C-alpha positions in Angstrom: 87.7 171.9 117.6 91.2 173.3 118.6 93.5 172.1 121.3 95.5 174.0 123.7 98.1 171.5 124.9 100.1 172.7 128.0 102.9 170.6 129.2 103.9 171.3 132.8 107.0 170.4 134.9 106.2 170.6 138.8 108.9 171.1 141.5 109.8 167.9 143.4 107.2 167.4 146.4 104.8 170.3 145.2 102.5 168.2 143.3 99.5 168.2 145.8 99.9 172.1 146.1 100.0 172.3 142.2 96.9 170.2 141.7 95.0 172.5 144.2 96.2 175.4 142.2 95.2 173.9 139.1 91.5 173.7 140.3 91.6 177.4 140.2 93.2 177.6 136.7 90.4 175.0 135.4 87.8 177.5 137.2 89.0 180.5 135.3 89.5 178.9 132.1 85.9 177.4 132.2 84.4 180.9 132.4 86.1 182.0 129.0 84.2 182.3 126.0 84.7 179.2 123.6 85.8 176.9 126.2 84.9 173.3 125.8 87.1 170.8 127.8 89.9 170.6 130.3 91.6 167.3 130.8 94.5 166.6 132.9 97.1 163.8 132.8 100.1 163.2 135.3 103.1 161.3 134.2 103.6 157.6 135.6 107.5 157.5 135.2 107.7 161.2 136.2 104.9 162.1 138.6 106.1 165.8 138.5 105.0 166.1 134.8 101.6 167.1 133.7 99.7 167.4 130.6 96.7 169.6 130.3 94.6 169.9 127.4 91.9 172.7 126.8 89.4 172.3 123.9 88.2 175.7 122.2 85.5 175.8 119.9 87.0 178.0 117.3 90.4 179.4 116.4 89.1 183.0 116.9 88.3 182.3 120.5 91.6 180.4 121.3 93.4 183.4 120.0 91.4 185.9 121.9 92.2 183.6 125.0 95.9 183.6 124.3 96.3 187.1 122.8 94.3 189.1 125.5 96.7 188.5 128.3 93.9 186.1 130.0 96.0 183.0 129.5 98.8 184.5 131.9 96.3 185.6 134.4 94.5 182.2 134.4 97.8 180.1 134.8 99.3 182.4 137.5 98.2 180.5 140.3 100.4 177.5 139.3 103.6 179.4 138.7 105.1 179.2 142.4 105.1 175.2 141.9 106.6 175.2 138.4 110.0 173.9 137.7 110.3 175.6 134.5 108.0 177.5 132.2 105.0 176.2 130.6 105.5 174.5 127.3 102.2 175.5 125.1 101.3 174.1 121.7 98.1 174.7 119.7 96.6 172.1 117.4 93.6 171.5 115.5 91.7 168.1 115.8 91.6 165.8 113.0 88.3 163.6 113.5 88.8 161.5 110.5 92.2 160.1 111.7 91.0 158.9 115.2 89.4 155.8 116.3 86.7 156.0 118.9 85.4 153.4 121.0 86.7 149.6 121.4 87.7 147.7 118.6 90.8 146.9 116.4 91.5 147.3 112.9 92.2 143.9 111.5 91.6 144.4 107.8 94.2 147.0 106.3 93.5 145.7 102.7 
């Protein structure tokens, strides 16, 4: 899977309106070929900061989404609420390095 991480800074006091617009973004991204997941996290210390992660099946599908102008069209509804431009990074999942489920590694030998 490929991860598109979008860091967002929202203008003070506009969080509710931003979240409503983000639902529209989510729906548009959801209808895109290769889309697999869309998660949102909001900052604890800075509630105007959000991180959205979108999972894509293949790099080709992610590149098609970003290179076709569809990314800009999908994210347009949130633009009036942004304090600055979106920061976007693309990553590849590394399943072998993750730890899933409850548990603690206690034996590192």
